[in-house]
C-alpha positions in Angstrom: -153.0 130.8 28.3 -155.5 132.0 25.7 -156.1 135.2 27.7 -152.4 136.0 27.9 -151.9 135.4 24.2 -154.8 137.6 23.2 -153.6 140.4 25.5 -150.1 140.3 23.9 -151.6 140.4 20.5 -153.7 143.4 21.4 -150.6 145.2 22.8 -148.6 144.5 19.6 -151.4 145.7 17.3 -152.6 148.8 19.1 -153.2 150.6 15.9 -155.7 148.0 14.6 -157.8 147.8 17.9 -160.3 150.6 18.8 -159.6 152.1 22.2 -161.5 154.0 24.8 -164.1 156.3 23.3 -164.0 154.5 20.0 -165.1 151.3 21.6 -168.0 153.1 23.3 -169.0 154.6 20.0 -169.0 151.2 18.3 -171.3 149.7 20.9 -173.6 152.7 20.9 -173.9 152.5 17.2 -174.6 148.8 17.5 -177.4 149.5 20.0 -178.9 152.1 17.6 -178.9 149.6 14.8 -180.7 147.1 17.1 -183.4 149.8 17.6 -183.6 150.7 13.9 -186.9 150.8 12.1 -185.6 148.9 9.1 -185.7 145.1 9.4 -182.5 144.5 7.5 -180.6 146.8 9.8 -182.0 145.1 12.9 -181.1 141.6 11.4 -177.5 142.8 10.7 -177.2 144.2 14.2 -178.4 141.0 15.8 -176.0 139.0 13.7 -173.2 141.3 14.7 -174.1 141.1 18.4 -174.1 137.3 18.3 -170.7 137.3 16.5 -169.3 139.7 19.1 -170.4 137.5 22.0 -169.3 134.1 20.6 -166.5 135.1 18.3 -164.3 132.2 19.5 -166.9 129.4 19.6 -166.1 128.3 16.0 -162.6 127.1 17.0 -163.9 125.1 20.0 -164.0 121.3 20.0 -167.0 119.2 21.2 -164.9 116.9 23.2 -163.9 119.3 25.9 -166.8 121.5 26.8 -165.4 122.8 30.0 -162.3 124.3 28.4 -164.3 125.7 25.5 -166.6 127.6 27.9 -163.7 129.0 29.9 -162.0 130.3 26.7 -165.2 131.8 25.3 -166.0 133.5 28.6 -162.5 135.1 29.0 -162.6 136.5 25.5 -166.2 137.8 25.5 -166.5 139.3 29.0 -166.0 142.8 27.8 -168.6 142.5 25.1 -171.1 141.0 27.5 -170.5 143.7 30.1 -170.8 146.6 27.6 -174.0 145.2 26.0 -175.5 144.7 29.4 -174.6 148.2 30.6 -176.2 149.6 27.4 -179.3 147.5 28.1 -179.3 145.7 24.8 -181.7 143.1 26.2 -184.8 145.2 25.4 -184.1 145.6 21.7 -183.0 142.0 21.4 -186.3 140.9 22.9 -188.2 142.9 20.4 -186.2 141.4 17.5 -186.7 137.9 18.9 -190.4 138.4 19.1 -190.7 138.8 15.3 -190.7 135.0 14.8 -189.0 135.4 11.4 -185.4 134.3 10.8 -185.3 137.0 8.0 -185.5 139.6 10.7 -182.7 138.2 12.9 -184.9 136.4 15.5 -182.6 133.4 15.8 -179.5 135.5 16.3 -181.3 137.6 18.8 -182.5 134.5 20.7 -179.0 133.1 20.7 -177.5 136.4 22.0 -180.1 136.6 24.7 -179.3 133.0 25.7 -175.5 133.8 25.9 -176.1 136.9 28.0 -178.6 135.3 30.4 -176.2 132.4 31.1 -173.1 134.6 31.4 -171.1 134.1 34.7 -170.6 137.8 35.3 -173.6 139.6 33.9 -176.1 136.8 33.8 -178.2 138.0 36.8 -178.4 141.5 35.6 -179.3 140.3 32.1 -182.1 138.2 33.6 -183.5 141.2 35.5 -183.5 143.3 32.3 -185.1 140.4 30.5 -187.9 140.3 33.0 -188.3 144.0 32.8 -188.8 143.7 29.1 -191.6 141.1 29.7 -189.3 138.5 28.3 -191.2 135.6 29.9 -194.4 136.4 28.0 -192.5 136.9 24.8 -190.7 133.5 25.1 -193.9 131.7 26.0 -195.5 133.1 22.8 -192.6 131.5 20.8 -192.7 128.3 22.8 -196.4 127.9 22.3 -196.5 129.0 18.7 -197.9 126.7 16.1 -195.5 124.5 14.1 -195.2 124.9 10.3 -197.4 121.9 9.7 -199.6 119.7 11.9 -197.7 117.8 14.6 -198.8 114.5 13.1 -196.8 115.2 10.0 -193.5 116.0 11.8 -192.2 112.5 11.7 -192.7 112.1 7.9 -191.2 115.5 7.2 -188.1 114.6 9.2 -187.8 111.3 7.5 -188.0 112.9 4.1 -185.4 115.5 5.1 -183.0 112.8 6.3 -183.3 111.0 3.0 -182.7 114.1 0.9 -180.0 116.0 2.9 -178.6 117.6 -0.2 -181.8 119.3 -1.2 -184.1 119.6 1.9 -187.7 120.6 1.3 -189.0 124.0 2.3 -191.3 122.4 4.9 -188.3 120.6 6.4 -186.4 123.9 6.6 -189.4 125.6 8.3 -189.5 122.8 10.9 -185.8 123.2 11.5 -186.1 126.9 12.1 -189.2 126.5 14.3 -187.4 123.9 16.5 -184.4 126.1 16.8 -186.5 129.1 17.9 -188.5 127.1 20.4 -185.4 125.5 21.8 -183.8 128.9 22.5 -187.1 130.3 23.9 -187.3 127.3 26.4 -183.7 127.8 27.3 -184.3 131.4 28.1 -187.3 130.5 30.2 -185.1 128.1 32.1 -182.6 130.9 32.7 -185.3 133.4 33.8 -187.1 131.0 36.2 -183.9 130.4 38.1 -184.7 133.6 40.0 -187.7 133.9 42.3 -189.1 136.8 40.4 -188.9 134.9 37.1 -190.5 131.8 38.5 -193.4 133.9 39.9 -193.9 135.7 36.6 -194.0 132.4 34.8 -196.7 130.9 37.1 -198.6 134.1 37.1 -199.1 134.4 33.3 -202.3 133.0 31.8 -203.8 132.3 28.4 -207.5 132.3 27.4 -209.5 129.5 28.8 -210.3 128.1 25.4 -206.6 127.6 24.8 -206.4 125.0 27.6 -207.0 121.4 26.8 -210.5 120.5 28.0 -209.5 117.2 29.5 -207.0 118.9 31.8 -209.0 121.9 33.0 -212.6 120.6 33.2 -213.8 121.0 36.8 -217.2 121.3 38.3 -218.3 124.4 40.2 -218.4 122.3 43.4 -214.8 121.2 43.1 -213.7 124.8 42.5 -215.6 125.9 45.6 -214.0 123.1 47.6 -210.5 124.0 46.4 -211.1 127.7 47.3 -212.1 126.7 50.8 -209.1 124.5 51.2 -206.8 127.3 50.0 -208.4 129.6 52.6 -207.8 127.1 55.4 -204.3 126.2 54.4 -202.6 129.2 52.8 -199.2 129.1 54.5 -197.0 128.6 51.5 -198.9 130.9 49.1 -198.8 133.9 51.5 -195.2 134.5 50.8 -195.8 135.1 47.1 -199.3 136.4 47.2 -202.5 134.4 46.6 -201.8 133.2 43.1 -203.9 130.6 41.3 -202.2 128.2 39.0 -202.5 129.5 35.5 -203.0 127.6 32.2 -199.6 128.7 30.8 -197.7 126.0 32.7 -200.3 123.4 31.6 -200.0 124.3 28.0 -196.2 124.2 28.0 -196.2 120.9 29.9 -198.5 119.3 27.3 -196.0 120.3 24.6 -193.1 118.9 26.7 -194.9 115.5 27.1 -195.8 115.2 23.4 -193.1 113.1 21.7 -194.2 114.1 18.2 -192.2 117.3 18.3 -188.9 115.4 18.7 -186.9 114.8 15.5 -186.0 111.2 16.0 -184.2 111.0 12.6 -181.7 113.6 13.7 -178.1 112.4 14.3 -178.1 114.2 17.6 -181.0 112.1 18.7 -179.1 108.9 17.7 -176.1 110.1 19.7 -178.3 110.8 22.8 -179.8 107.2 22.6 -176.3 105.7 22.2 -174.9 107.7 25.1 -177.8 106.6 27.3 -177.0 102.9 26.7 -173.2 103.2 26.4 -172.5 102.9 30.1 -173.9 100.1 32.2 -174.0 99.7 35.9 -171.1 97.1 35.8 -168.9 99.7 34.0 -169.5 102.1 36.9 -168.6 99.5 39.4 -165.4 98.6 37.7 -164.3 102.2 37.5 -165.1 102.9 41.1 -162.1 103.6 43.4 -162.5 104.2 47.1 -159.6 106.7 46.9 -161.8 109.0 44.9 -164.0 109.6 48.0 -161.5 112.3 49.1 -162.6 114.3 46.0 -166.3 114.4 46.8 -166.2 118.1 47.6 -164.8 118.9 44.2 -167.3 116.7 42.5 -170.2 118.3 44.3 -169.1 121.7 43.1 -169.0 120.5 39.6 -172.5 119.0 39.9 -174.1 122.3 40.9 -176.9 123.3 38.5 -175.6 125.7 35.9 -177.7 128.0 33.7 -178.9 126.5 30.4 -175.9 127.6 28.3 -176.9 127.1 24.7 -174.2 127.0 22.1 -175.6 129.0 19.2 -173.5 127.0 16.7 -174.6 123.6 17.9 -177.2 121.3 16.3 -178.8 120.1 19.5 -182.3 121.4 18.8 -183.9 118.1 17.7 -185.9 118.2 20.9 -187.3 121.7 21.0 -188.9 121.4 24.5 -186.0 119.7 26.3 -185.3 122.7 28.5 -188.9 122.8 29.8 -187.6 120.2 32.3 -185.4 122.8 33.8 -188.3 125.3 33.9 -190.4 122.8 35.8 -187.6 122.1 38.2 -187.2 125.8 38.9 -190.8 126.5 39.5 -191.0 123.5 41.8 -188.8 125.5 44.3 -191.9 127.6 45.0 -194.9 126.4 47.0 -197.2 127.4 44.2 -195.1 125.4 41.7 -195.2 122.3 43.8 -198.9 122.7 44.3 -199.3 122.8 40.5 -197.4 119.6 40.1 -199.0 117.7 43.0 -202.6 118.9 42.4 -204.9 116.1 41.3 -206.5 116.4 37.9 -209.9 114.7 37.7 -210.8 113.1 34.5 -214.1 113.8 32.7 -215.4 110.3 33.4 -217.3 110.5 36.7 -219.3 108.0 38.7 -223.1 108.3 38.6 -223.5 109.2 42.3 -220.1 111.2 42.3 -219.4 109.9 45.8 -216.1 110.2 47.6 -213.8 107.2 48.2 -214.2 105.6 51.5 -210.9 103.7 51.9 -207.3 103.8 50.8 -207.6 100.6 48.8 -210.4 102.0 46.7 -208.3 105.1 46.1 -205.4 103.1 44.9 -207.7 101.1 42.5 -209.3 104.2 41.0 -206.2 106.3 40.9 -205.3 105.6 37.3 -208.8 105.9 36.0 -210.3 108.9 37.9 -207.5 111.2 39.0 -203.8 111.8 38.4 -201.3 114.6 38.7 -198.8 116.4 36.5 -196.0 114.8 38.6 -197.1 111.3 37.7 -197.0 112.1 34.0 -193.4 113.3 34.4 -192.0 110.1 36.0 -191.4 108.3 32.7 -189.1 111.1 31.7 -186.5 109.7 34.1 -185.7 107.1 31.3 -185.6 109.6 28.4 -182.5 109.5 26.2 -182.3 113.3 26.5 -180.0 114.3 29.3 -181.6 117.7 29.8 -185.0 116.0 30.4 -183.6 113.5 32.9 -181.7 116.2 34.9 -184.6 118.5 35.1 -187.2 115.9 36.1 -184.8 114.4 38.7 -184.4 117.9 40.2 -188.2 118.3 40.1 -188.8 115.2 42.0 -186.3 116.3 44.6 -188.0 119.7 45.0 -191.4 118.0 45.4 -190.0 115.9 48.3 -189.7 119.2 50.3 -193.5 119.2 50.5 -193.7 117.2 53.7 -197.5 117.0 53.7 -197.4 115.1 50.5 -194.8 112.4 51.5 -197.4 109.7 52.2 -199.1 110.3 48.9 -195.8 110.3 47.0 -194.8 107.0 48.6 -198.1 105.1 48.6 -200.0 106.5 45.6 -197.4 107.8 43.2 -194.8 105.2 44.4 -192.0 107.7 43.7 -189.5 105.6 45.6 -189.8 102.8 43.0 -189.1 105.2 40.1 -186.1 106.6 41.9 -184.7 103.3 42.8 -185.1 101.9 39.3 -182.9 104.8 38.1 -180.1 103.7 40.4 -180.6 99.9 39.8 -178.0 98.3 37.6 -177.4 94.9 35.9 -175.9 93.2 38.9 -176.9 89.6 39.4 -178.8 89.0 42.6 -179.0 85.8 44.5 -182.3 84.0 45.2 -182.3 85.2 48.9 -181.8 88.8 47.7 -184.8 88.5 45.3 -187.1 87.4 48.1 -189.5 90.3 48.9 -187.9 92.5 46.2 -190.0 94.0 43.4 -189.4 91.9 40.2 -189.0 95.1 38.2 -185.6 95.7 39.8 -184.1 92.4 38.5 -186.2 91.1 35.6 -184.2 92.9 32.9 -181.0 91.3 34.1 -177.9 92.4 32.2 -180.0 94.6 30.0 -180.8 97.0 32.9 -178.7 100.2 32.6 -177.9 102.4 35.5 -178.3 106.1 35.0 -174.9 107.2 33.5 -175.1 110.9 34.5 -173.7 111.8 37.9 -176.0 114.8 38.4 -179.1 112.8 37.8 -177.9 110.2 40.3 -177.2 113.0 42.8 -180.7 114.4 42.5 -182.3 111.0 42.8 -180.2 110.2 45.9 -181.1 113.5 47.6 -184.8 112.8 46.8 -184.6 109.4 48.5 -182.9 111.0 51.5 -185.7 113.6 51.8 -188.3 110.8 51.7 -186.6 108.8 54.4 -186.1 111.9 56.6 -189.8 112.5 56.8 -190.4 109.9 59.5 -190.2 106.3 60.5 -193.3 105.3 58.5 -191.6 106.4 55.3 -188.4 104.4 56.2 -190.5 101.3 56.8 
C-alpha cells in the first residue's frame, strides 16, 4: 500500500519531482561531493547519501521490524540502485576510514551497511566493497584503540548513565567509538558471506608483535610438525590455495571475547537481558500446537540467515563486537576457517620433558591446562544475552560439525553435545527414573532453567546435533 500511495503522490506532483536527466545529474553531483577534497563537503555528501537511503526509517516502529524493512526497501530501491551503478562504495569507504565523526565517518559506515545488506544490490555492493579493500579498512576500525583504556569503560558508562543530561566528553567519545566499531563489524559480517570476502578476511595479517603472546607462542618444533601435517593432509586447503591462518582473526576474536567493551549500563543491554529470560521452556510448551507443523516450510524460509541489516537510527551498539559472531560463522564455512577454530592452542606452561600424552585419559585431564582451541572459548557465548552472539555462535558450531575428522574430538574432548543440549533443555520437572544416568547439569536448575527463546538458534543447534549423530554409530552411542 505504501508503494501505491507514493506512486500516486509522485504522479500528482510531477512539477516538484526531478525526472530523467535531472535525477542523474543529482546523483552525479552527489558522487562528486563524496570525492571532494574538502572534509565538510564530504561529510555533507555522506549525510545526504544516508538520508536518501533511509528516508522512511524515522517513521518506522520498533514493534514490527518485518513491515518496516519492506517499506524502507520499496521506497529506497531506486536510490540504492543508482548509487551502486555509480560505484559510490569506493568514496564511502574512504570517508569511513577517516575515523572521525566530523568527517562523516558514521554516516558513511551506515550507508555502506544499508547498501551491502540490500536485497537487490547487496551482492554487487559487496563486490565493490571488496574491490575497495573494504575488509582491511573495516578491520582497522574494528581493531582501533578505544578512547580510554578498556579497564575504565565500565566506570565511564556508569557516570554517563548517572548524568544523562550532560554526558562527559569521554562518554561521548566511547559512544562514537562503539558505534563505528559496530558498523565495521556488521560490514565484515556482510562481506564474509561471500567466499571471496571470507578468504580475504582469513588472508589478512597484522604484525607479529600485535598478536597476544599467550595465543601465538609456538616452538620451532611445533611449527615444523604442523607444516608436515599440512603437507600430508591438504585436501581442504587446496581449493582456496595454501593459506596459513593469520593473526587478524585472532585479534578480532580476542576483542569479541572481552566483556569489558560491552556497555552494561545501556538500556538496550537491559532489554536484551530481559528478553533472554522472558520466555521459559514451559511457555514454549503451552504455546505449541501440532497443527502448526503444516507451516514448517514457511518457518524455515523465515529462519534463513539474513545479512546483518543495521538500522542507522537505532541505539543497539552497546555491544560493539556483537556481529563478530556472524563473521566467525561465515568463515567457518571454509576449511581454513574451521581449521582456525579447531586448531589446538598450546599454553606457555610446558612440562619439563615435553613428552606427548600416551593415553586418552591423560589428554582429558590435561586438556584445560595445556591446550585448548578457539571453539572451546566460544561455547559460553551460547548463553549470552545478546541475540546476535547466540545466533552466530550456534551457526559456527553447526559449520564445525561438517569437519567429520573432528567429530570424535568434538564429542569426547570438547563435549559439544552437552553444550548444545543445555541450550534446548527447559524447566520441565523430571522423574527419578528419568534422572538416572542423566547429567545433573540438565536438571539441577529446575524451574530456573530457561530454554533458548530464539527459533533460529534452536534450529542451528538441532542441525548441529543431527550432523554429530549422522557421523556414525559411535557418535550416536
